[in-house]
C-alpha positions, 0 to 999 in steps of 0.5 A: 562505490562512488556515485560515478560507479553506480551510475555507470552500472545503471547506464551500462545495463538499463534494461536489467534494472527496468525489467526487475523494477517493473516486476517489483512495481507490478507486485507493489500495485497489485498488493496495494489494490488488494490490501486497500480494497479489503480494508475499505470493505472491512471499514464499511462493515465495521462502521455499519455494524459497530459490534463487529468493529469491537471484535475485528479491530483488535484482530487487525491490530494483532496483524499490524504488530506482527513483524512482516519478516516473520510472516513472509516465510510462512507465505512462501511455504503456503503459496510457493515461490510465485507472485501470490506470496509477494502480493499477499505480503504487500496487501498485508503491509498496506491493509492497516493504515487504510482500514484505520483511516477509512473507519475514521473518515466514515465515522467523522461526519458533521452532525449538522449535515447528518441531521439535514440528511435525516430531515429530508428522509434520506435513506442509509444508502444515500447517507453513505454514498453522498455524505460518508464516502465524500467525507472519508476521501481526504482520510483515504488519500492520507492513508494512501500516502502512507500505504503506497510507499509501504507497498514497495517495501512489502514487495521487496521483502517478499522478493527476499524470501520468494523469488529470482525476479524483482529488485528485492532479489537483485539486492539479495544476489548483489549483496551475496556476490559483494556487487555493491554497484548493482546493489546501490543501483537497485536501491536508487531505482526503488527510491525513484519508484517510490517518489514517482508513485507519491507524485502520481498520488498527489496529482490524483488527490488534487484532481479528485479532492479539488473541493476539499480544504485539506 
């Protein structure tokens, strides 16, 4: 359809797209928080106990290379058609970038600064809180810039397989009915959502990492 037809469809029923868009946004943010939280805890454990990194990182790589569209139907079978499988799919798709960057950031501390902390008898806890975490923050925000847009994609994939709500289900139903104005309208809302999330993340990064050269 032409652009005027698509925007006419959006303006004719904005609450329809807003309602489904908020559902997708909630699923994306919830899954992102879940995946990022687990990834951060896993990174801390792997950095603290290096032998666990050698054991668990290959497992994380195996999870990463498994196509999400192959796993999504299994989540529906295991957890039903509610919000849980969608959030888990988003968490799975956002887990790996945060994990890898968190490990890199926690490990790549300046050796001279680390020697300074040791020279004043800083404990491992103090080194972790005051040195490793601040050093890892730029790496984490770089991972968030990748994972946050991916969370929207994961939410849509989850809605393709398990739901009658959200922009993913709107796209599937519109495609089945050959309702292309609605389909393109949902795509536009997804694009706007991804852009807004990225802008908000950049704003937070500038406020939190004002001290960082990066």
